[in-house]
FIDRENBA-734500 format. One line per 10 residues: their letters; for each residue x, y, z of N, C-alpha, C. Coordinates in Angstrom, 2 decimals, padded with zeros to 5 digits. Example, Ala and Ser with C-alpha at 12.3 -4.5 7.8 and 13.67 -1.06 7.14 Angstrom:
AS> 013.19/-005.69/007.80/012.30/-004.50/007.80/013.20/-003.30/007.80  012.85/-002.25/007.08/013.67/-001.06/007.14/012.90/000.03/007.87
# end
This chain:
EDFIGVVVNS> -005.84/021.17/-013.44/-006.19/020.72/-014.03/-005.94/019.70/-015.25  -004.65/019.65/-015.31/-003.85/018.70/-016.43/-003.93/017.24/-016.03  -003.96/017.06/-014.62/-003.54/016.09/-014.43/-004.92/015.26/-013.11  -005.20/013.89/-012.99/-006.24/013.41/-012.31/-004.96/012.19/-011.85  -005.07/011.89/-010.14/-004.27/011.20/-009.45/-005.19/009.83/-009.46  -004.79/009.14/-009.51/-005.47/007.91/-009.23/-004.99/007.03/-008.56  -005.40/006.01/-007.51/-004.90/005.37/-006.48/-004.86/003.86/-007.03  -003.92/003.28/-006.77/-003.78/001.80/-007.58/-002.85/001.44/-006.46  -004.19/-000.21/-006.17/-003.55/-000.69/-004.81/-004.17/-002.25/-005.14  -003.76/-003.29/-004.62/-004.49/-004.52/-004.58/-005.62/-004.57/-004.17
DLERTGDFSC> -006.83/-005.36/-005.17/-008.47/-004.85/-004.66/-008.77/-005.72/-003.43  -008.38/-005.33/-002.16/-008.61/-006.05/-000.97/-010.04/-005.74/-000.49  -010.50/-006.42/000.24/-011.95/-006.01/001.16/-011.58/-005.58/002.03  -012.29/-004.12/002.26/-012.02/-003.61/003.94/-012.77/-004.50/004.74  -011.94/-004.58/006.04/-012.71/-005.73/006.89/-012.54/-005.25/008.32  -011.84/-004.09/008.83/-011.87/-003.37/009.70/-011.73/-001.92/010.07  -012.65/-001.91/011.05/-012.12/000.03/010.83/-012.49/000.30/012.42  -011.89/001.53/012.70/-011.77/002.45/014.05/-011.83/003.72/014.19  -012.25/004.15/015.32/-012.85/005.38/015.74/-012.99/005.78/016.81  -012.60/006.95/017.36/-012.89/007.47/018.75/-013.00/009.29/019.07
SDPMINQLYS> -012.89/009.28/019.81/-013.34/011.16/020.07/-012.29/011.53/020.10  -011.30/011.28/019.23/-009.81/012.15/019.45/-009.59/011.84/017.79  -009.78/013.64/017.29/-009.86/013.10/015.86/-008.26/013.70/015.38  -007.21/013.75/016.23/-005.77/013.16/015.56/-005.93/011.44/015.27  -006.14/011.06/016.59/-005.92/009.47/016.68/-006.99/009.26/015.27  -007.89/009.45/015.05/-008.68/009.23/013.82/-008.07/009.14/012.39  -007.21/010.52/012.21/-006.78/010.75/011.16/-005.07/010.22/011.27  -004.48/009.66/012.50/-003.64/008.52/012.16/-003.99/007.38/011.90  -005.19/006.64/012.32/-005.46/005.29/011.57/-005.65/005.60/010.18  -006.63/006.33/009.80/-006.87/006.74/008.60/-005.57/006.89/007.92
NVVWGQKGNF> -004.43/007.50/008.62/-003.02/007.17/007.66/-002.59/005.54/007.48  -002.52/004.77/008.97/-002.30/003.59/008.50/-002.88/002.71/007.04  -004.52/003.33/007.17/-004.93/002.47/006.25/-004.81/002.95/004.70  -004.49/004.13/004.76/-003.64/004.89/003.32/-002.30/004.27/003.14  -001.96/004.11/004.09/-000.28/003.38/003.63/-000.31/002.24/003.45  -001.37/001.53/004.01/-001.56/-000.28/003.51/-002.14/-000.43/002.56  -002.49/000.81/001.99/-003.26/001.01/000.08/-001.90/001.02/-000.69  -001.27/002.10/-000.50/000.15/002.08/-001.20/001.20/001.49/-000.94  001.07/000.88/000.22/002.03/-000.49/-000.04/001.63/-001.75/-000.30  000.44/-001.91/-001.13/-000.16/-003.35/-001.25/-000.64/-002.76/-002.23
VDVPTDCPQR> 000.57/-003.02/-002.93/000.34/-003.18/-004.77/001.26/-004.47/-005.08  000.65/-005.98/-005.38/000.94/-007.30/-005.51/001.72/-007.80/-004.56  003.09/-006.71/-004.13/004.22/-007.32/-002.91/004.05/-006.18/-002.31  003.86/-006.12/-000.69/003.75/-006.01/000.39/005.66/-005.23/000.74  005.20/-003.49/000.08/006.61/-002.68/000.55/006.73/-002.35/001.69  007.53/-001.77/001.91/008.00/-001.20/003.15/007.53/000.31/003.30  007.79/001.42/001.99/007.13/002.85/001.84/006.78/003.05/000.53  005.45/003.64/000.46/004.93/004.17/-000.81/005.70/005.09/-001.74  006.44/006.09/-000.78/007.20/006.87/-001.09/008.62/007.37/-001.66  009.27/005.96/-001.63/010.61/005.87/-002.12/010.49/005.73/-003.52
DERLGWTGDT> 011.34/005.07/-003.96/011.44/005.05/-005.26/011.90/003.73/-005.89  012.21/002.45/-004.31/012.49/001.31/-004.14/011.30/000.07/-004.01  010.40/000.76/-003.49/009.26/-000.54/-003.37/009.57/-001.66/-003.48  010.56/-002.21/-002.55/011.16/-003.06/-001.99/010.12/-003.92/-001.30  010.04/-005.57/-001.32/009.22/-006.35/-000.71/010.02/-006.41/000.62  010.13/-005.25/001.88/011.07/-005.65/002.55/010.74/-006.47/004.09  011.38/-007.67/004.39/010.65/-008.76/004.99/010.50/-008.59/006.26  010.82/-007.96/006.95/011.28/-007.47/008.44/009.79/-006.17/008.56  009.47/-005.42/007.46/008.66/-004.49/007.34/007.01/-005.53/007.42  007.19/-006.48/006.70/006.13/-007.34/006.73/005.78/-008.03/007.31
QVFANEASYN> 006.74/-008.75/008.01/006.13/-008.87/009.10/005.96/-008.56/010.60  006.38/-006.94/010.65/005.92/-006.00/011.58/004.22/-005.61/011.32  004.09/-005.35/010.23/002.13/-004.90/009.88/001.56/-006.01/009.20  001.30/-007.48/009.45/000.87/-008.63/009.33/-000.29/-008.40/009.82  000.33/-008.13/011.29/-001.19/-008.66/011.87/-002.12/-007.44/011.96  -001.90/-006.35/011.72/-002.27/-004.88/011.30/-003.55/-005.17/010.63  -002.30/-005.59/009.02/-003.12/-005.09/007.77/-003.97/-006.42/007.70  -004.42/-007.33/008.29/-005.24/-008.44/008.23/-006.28/-008.17/009.15  -006.62/-006.98/010.12/-007.44/-006.49/010.63/-007.70/-006.04/009.65  -007.32/-004.78/008.77/-008.04/-003.83/008.44/-008.40/-004.67/007.14
MFCPEFYTKW> -008.18/-005.59/006.75/-008.51/-005.19/005.22/-008.30/-007.00/005.11  -009.29/-007.71/004.20/-009.28/-009.32/003.96/-008.28/-009.51/002.99  -007.03/-010.15/003.51/-005.87/-010.29/002.65/-005.10/-011.86/002.48  -005.91/-012.66/003.05/-005.45/-014.24/002.92/-004.42/-014.74/001.92  -005.20/-014.10/000.30/-004.42/-014.80/-000.42/-003.41/-013.96/-001.16  -003.61/-012.31/-000.56/-002.16/-011.46/-000.50/-001.25/-012.02/-000.27  -001.17/-012.60/001.26/-000.33/-013.09/002.37/000.05/-014.55/000.89  -000.51/-015.32/001.11/-000.14/-016.92/000.49/000.60/-016.60/-000.31  000.24/-015.59/-001.47/001.06/-015.51/-002.67/002.27/-015.67/-002.15  002.79/-013.93/-001.73/003.94/-013.22/-001.14/004.68/-014.37/-000.17
IHDLNCCRTK> 004.03/-015.20/000.79/004.96/-016.35/001.83/005.27/-017.74/000.47  004.51/-017.47/000.05/005.36/-018.57/-001.57/006.60/-018.62/-002.23  006.69/-016.80/-002.43/007.26/-015.88/-003.42/008.83/-015.94/-002.22  008.62/-015.81/-000.74/009.69/-015.59/000.67/010.01/-016.89/000.28  009.15/-018.43/000.16/010.00/-019.56/000.22/011.01/-019.72/-001.34  010.45/-019.54/-001.77/011.07/-019.03/-003.58/012.09/-018.39/-003.02  012.68/-017.57/-002.59/013.64/-017.00/-002.88/014.78/-017.37/-001.89  014.49/-018.06/-001.01/015.86/-018.82/000.04/017.01/-018.98/-000.85  017.85/-018.12/000.51/019.27/-018.78/000.04/019.78/-020.10/-000.27  020.67/-020.68/-001.06/021.19/-022.06/-001.06/021.56/-022.63/000.55
EGGYTHIVPN> 021.88/-021.79/001.30/021.78/-021.84/002.69/020.58/-022.62/002.91  019.03/-022.08/003.15/018.32/-022.40/003.06/017.86/-020.75/004.40  018.41/-020.31/004.14/018.00/-018.25/004.96/016.59/-017.44/003.78  016.10/-017.03/005.03/015.29/-015.99/004.35/015.65/-014.45/003.39  015.60/-014.18/002.40/016.17/-012.72/002.15/015.90/-011.73/002.67  016.26/-010.71/002.76/015.88/-009.04/002.92/014.69/-008.76/002.81  014.56/-008.99/001.33/013.76/-008.46/000.56/013.12/-009.73/-000.38  011.80/-009.58/-000.64/010.78/-010.89/-001.64/009.47/-010.16/-002.47  010.16/-010.04/-003.95/011.32/-010.55/-004.76/012.27/-010.51/-004.13  013.21/-010.93/-005.09/014.76/-010.60/-004.69/015.39/-010.24/-006.02
PFGWNDFAAG> 014.95/-009.17/-006.85/016.10/-008.71/-007.73/017.45/-008.99/-007.85  017.79/-008.42/-006.53/019.27/-008.07/-006.57/020.15/-009.13/-006.33  019.17/-010.38/-006.20/019.87/-011.80/-005.57/021.23/-011.46/-004.60  020.46/-010.96/-003.71/021.18/-010.80/-001.95/021.18/-012.29/-001.37  022.08/-012.74/-001.05/022.26/-013.71/-000.67/022.19/-013.48/001.26  021.67/-012.90/001.63/021.85/-012.42/003.44/020.64/-013.05/003.69  020.87/-012.81/005.03/019.22/-012.99/005.93/019.79/-012.39/007.37  018.96/-012.25/008.27/018.94/-011.13/009.21/017.50/-011.41/010.08  018.02/-011.57/011.42/017.16/-011.85/012.64/015.65/-010.61/012.62  014.70/-011.20/012.82/014.05/-009.80/012.47/013.01/-010.00/010.99
WADAAFICPD> 013.88/-010.09/009.92/013.54/-009.71/008.78/013.01/-011.29/008.27  014.00/-012.29/008.16/014.16/-013.60/007.95/012.89/-014.22/008.63  012.42/-013.87/009.93/011.64/-014.32/010.49/010.30/-014.46/010.43  010.40/-013.07/009.29/008.74/-012.96/008.26/008.25/-014.64/008.00  009.11/-015.30/007.93/008.46/-016.89/007.24/008.07/-017.41/008.40  008.46/-017.31/009.48/007.73/-017.80/010.86/005.94/-017.43/011.06  006.55/-015.85/011.27/005.49/-014.56/011.58/004.20/-014.47/010.84  004.40/-014.27/009.84/003.62/-014.28/008.45/002.62/-015.51/008.46  002.70/-016.95/008.37/001.99/-017.94/008.40/001.27/-017.91/009.69  002.00/-017.73/011.08/001.20/-017.60/012.04/000.27/-016.85/011.90
VMLKKYGDLR> 000.46/-015.49/011.47/-000.65/-014.45/011.72/-001.73/-015.04/010.62  -001.64/-015.96/009.30/-002.83/-016.35/008.81/-003.71/-017.27/009.12  -002.64/-018.62/010.26/-003.52/-019.20/011.43/-004.44/-018.25/012.13  -004.04/-017.41/012.64/-004.42/-016.84/013.87/-005.80/-016.08/013.50  -005.99/-015.48/012.07/-006.71/-014.79/011.60/-007.96/-015.56/010.78  -007.33/-016.79/010.13/-008.26/-017.17/009.08/-008.43/-018.63/009.38  -007.25/-019.35/010.36/-007.55/-020.80/010.84/-006.87/-021.39/009.70  -005.67/-020.93/008.64/-005.34/-021.54/007.56/-004.23/-022.27/008.22  -003.81/-023.12/008.63/-002.45/-024.22/008.71/-001.45/-024.70/007.34  -002.56/-024.18/006.39/-001.78/-025.09/004.75/-000.21/-024.55/004.77
LIETYFDNMK> -000.29/-023.06/005.13/000.82/-022.27/004.95/002.35/-023.16/006.25  002.02/-022.98/007.09/002.71/-023.66/008.02/002.78/-025.15/007.77  001.88/-026.00/007.15/002.28/-027.35/006.80/003.22/-027.69/005.60  002.84/-026.68/004.51/004.28/-026.80/003.51/005.15/-025.97/003.41  005.13/-025.45/004.43/006.60/-024.63/004.65/007.11/-025.11/005.98  007.20/-026.00/006.90/007.16/-026.13/007.97/008.81/-026.71/008.08  009.05/-027.55/007.01/010.62/-028.47/006.77/011.80/-026.83/006.56  011.08/-025.72/005.67/011.87/-025.04/005.38/012.35/-024.09/006.85  011.09/-023.70/007.40/011.42/-023.05/008.60/012.34/-023.68/009.67  012.07/-025.09/009.45/013.00/-025.62/010.87/014.13/-025.64/009.91
NYLLLQIRKA> 014.75/-026.29/008.83/016.00/-025.83/008.29/016.56/-024.15/008.46  015.90/-023.26/008.49/016.37/-022.30/009.08/016.85/-021.92/010.39  015.98/-022.45/011.35/016.60/-022.98/012.86/018.08/-022.96/012.99  018.06/-024.35/012.17/019.14/-025.11/012.37/020.50/-024.84/012.06  019.98/-023.79/010.16/021.02/-023.35/010.22/021.94/-022.14/011.09  021.12/-021.22/011.54/021.39/-020.39/012.46/021.94/-020.57/013.64  021.72/-022.03/014.24/022.12/-022.58/015.39/023.93/-023.06/015.18  024.06/-024.13/013.51/024.97/-024.37/012.90/025.87/-023.19/012.65  025.68/-022.16/012.59/026.22/-020.73/012.39/026.99/-020.21/013.55  026.24/-020.46/014.69/026.61/-020.14/016.04/027.37/-021.22/016.81
GGKYIVRNAC> 027.71/-021.95/015.66/028.77/-022.79/016.47/028.37/-024.16/017.47  027.27/-024.42/017.36/026.44/-024.60/018.36/026.39/-024.53/019.82  026.48/-022.65/019.69/026.49/-022.76/020.89/025.06/-021.41/021.81  024.16/-021.75/020.46/022.94/-020.85/020.65/022.80/-019.65/020.94  023.93/-018.64/020.62/024.29/-017.09/020.35/024.52/-016.82/019.44  023.91/-016.28/018.55/023.38/-015.70/017.29/024.34/-015.22/016.86  025.32/-014.32/016.03/025.58/-013.38/015.93/026.40/-012.68/014.77  026.43/-011.48/013.93/026.15/-011.04/012.92/025.17/-011.59/012.00  024.06/-011.20/012.34/022.99/-011.79/011.37/021.49/-010.91/012.09  022.01/-009.38/012.28/020.74/-008.50/012.19/021.39/-007.90/011.56
FKDWLNMDDP> 020.44/-006.63/011.39/020.32/-005.04/011.11/020.49/-004.19/012.35  020.93/-004.44/013.70/021.00/-004.45/014.67/019.67/-003.19/015.04  019.97/-002.57/015.98/018.81/-001.42/016.55/019.28/000.03/015.74  018.93/-000.29/014.18/019.83/000.57/013.86/018.97/002.26/013.64  017.33/002.37/014.32/017.25/004.04/014.39/017.42/004.08/015.59  018.52/003.25/017.14/018.49/003.77/017.85/020.09/004.13/017.70  020.65/005.50/017.39/021.95/006.32/017.12/023.16/005.92/018.42  022.06/006.39/019.71/022.85/006.85/020.66/023.09/005.41/021.95  022.62/004.44/021.61/022.70/003.21/022.94/022.24/002.59/022.06  022.42/001.82/021.05/021.52/000.86/020.26/021.98/-000.43/020.96
TSEELISTAY> 021.12/-001.21/020.90/020.86/-002.52/021.46/021.93/-003.53/021.03  022.23/-004.23/021.58/023.26/-005.41/020.97/022.46/-006.43/019.61  023.44/-006.34/018.78/022.64/-007.18/017.37/022.71/-009.14/018.73  023.39/-009.38/018.88/023.29/-010.72/019.58/022.19/-011.00/020.23  021.48/-009.71/021.29/020.97/-009.98/022.01/019.48/-009.98/021.20  018.99/-009.00/020.19/018.13/-009.12/019.31/017.83/-010.38/018.57  019.15/-010.83/017.72/019.28/-012.19/016.60/018.72/-013.43/018.11  019.69/-013.47/019.07/019.26/-014.85/019.57/017.72/-014.64/020.15  017.23/-013.71/021.14/016.18/-013.88/021.47/014.89/-014.19/020.02  015.20/-014.01/018.63/014.28/-014.33/018.14/014.57/-015.42/017.76
LAGMSKLLAH> 015.60/-016.21/017.83/016.23/-017.59/017.83/014.84/-018.52/018.84  014.93/-017.79/019.97/014.33/-018.58/021.08/012.73/-018.71/020.74  012.37/-017.22/020.53/010.78/-017.03/020.29/010.59/-017.62/018.80  011.36/-017.62/017.80/011.02/-018.76/016.76/011.02/-020.45/016.77  011.55/-020.72/017.56/011.70/-022.34/017.58/010.26/-022.77/018.61  009.94/-021.57/019.67/008.76/-022.05/020.63/007.61/-021.63/019.45  007.60/-021.07/018.61/006.73/-020.86/017.90/006.54/-021.93/016.88  007.72/-022.40/016.18/007.74/-023.55/015.42/006.86/-024.92/016.44  007.40/-024.98/017.62/007.31/-026.16/018.43/005.64/-026.23/018.74  005.52/-025.28/018.58/003.84/-025.09/018.44/003.23/-025.22/017.39
HAELLGKSED> 003.62/-024.85/016.04/003.31/-025.40/014.60/003.46/-027.05/014.71  004.29/-027.22/015.16/004.82/-028.81/015.02/003.15/-029.51/016.30  003.14/-029.38/016.95/002.27/-029.70/017.84/000.86/-029.48/017.25  -000.15/-028.67/016.52/-000.78/-028.95/015.75/-000.76/-029.31/014.71  000.02/-029.88/013.59/000.88/-030.68/012.84/000.41/-032.14/013.24  000.74/-032.28/014.57/000.90/-033.78/014.75/002.40/-034.01/014.48  003.51/-033.93/014.89/004.63/-033.99/014.22/005.39/-033.70/015.93  004.39/-034.84/016.54/005.38/-034.91/018.21/007.24/-034.73/018.39  007.86/-035.47/017.46/009.30/-035.46/017.58/009.74/-033.93/017.15  009.34/-033.55/016.34/009.44/-032.07/015.91/009.56/-031.00/017.13
QKELLAIAKK> 007.90/-031.35/017.73/007.76/-030.30/018.64/008.73/-030.48/019.94  008.75/-031.80/020.10/010.34/-031.94/021.31/011.29/-031.36/020.59  011.98/-031.66/019.65/013.08/-031.23/018.93/013.47/-029.74/019.63  012.41/-029.13/018.86/012.25/-027.73/018.82/012.41/-026.95/020.71  011.21/-027.66/021.36/011.07/-027.37/022.55/012.14/-027.31/023.54  013.30/-028.29/022.93/014.62/-028.25/023.30/015.24/-027.43/022.90  015.23/-027.27/021.94/016.27/-025.88/021.34/015.55/-024.68/021.39  014.39/-024.49/021.87/014.30/-023.29/022.70/014.55/-023.28/023.73  014.67/-024.23/025.05/015.05/-024.20/026.11/016.67/-024.13/025.88  017.22/-024.19/025.30/019.14/-024.25/025.39/019.39/-022.70/025.16
VRKAYQKEFF> 018.83/-022.39/023.54/018.75/-020.81/023.16/018.69/-020.12/024.78  016.96/-020.02/025.30/017.02/-019.08/026.43/018.25/-019.59/027.77  018.27/-021.05/027.83/019.64/-020.64/028.90/020.70/-020.28/028.84  021.01/-020.44/027.09/022.16/-019.03/026.73/021.99/-018.13/026.65  020.66/-017.34/026.74/020.49/-016.03/026.26/020.80/-015.59/027.49  020.37/-016.43/028.98/019.81/-015.91/029.89/021.40/-015.57/030.39  023.10/-016.71/030.17/024.26/-016.58/030.67/024.84/-015.17/030.30  024.39/-014.90/028.76/025.21/-013.94/027.92/024.52/-013.02/028.42  023.08/-012.71/028.60/023.18/-011.37/028.99/022.45/-011.38/030.10  022.75/-012.20/031.44/021.69/-011.80/032.33/022.50/-011.99/033.57
TNG> 023.02/-011.29/034.55/023.65/-011.52/035.60/023.46/-011.94/036.83  023.67/-013.03/037.83/023.40/-013.36/038.56/022.65/-012.85/039.75  023.16/-011.51/039.46/022.51/-010.52/040.54/021.61/-009.84/040.47
# end
């Protein structure tokens, strides 16, 4: 009786709901919504129960699509995507967490790719092309940075947290990282088309094709 629990989260309008005949699934969805509230306090964090409260980029890009069904959050993500671009490394990479109070200077496939995926979610959900237009050059430079670090061979190495939840049979980090490079090159080529950047579109499609061929050669057999 001496304590009162107060819910604190960014004030976002609820826009989506879900219910079905299975009470366990309904409870699961309720947990998702409450998890979103707990993680949306100015910054999209990865989990509200730990003491770090950090804006992990990988978790953000995974959840942005679901989050924007549940709540109206274009301003929330626009602010964070701006922060994401402000926190780029000197090389032009995107850091693991945003904001970045520790000054980490690393980037990793899947995490850094929030720079492409989150603006694309804003485009698909709200028809807002401004983020892609504003940060297009940053995104393209990051793709080219990965290729330079790969020695021009289009296989990305040592740039991923790996399949870190699979302890017995982890997936190759090169496979994951290179797949992201191919996917993001193709996605940014689509964005270039929407922006009327025909030369960038051609260049990015050519990159995506080269990455795909390198991926097939590296990870598949002829048989």
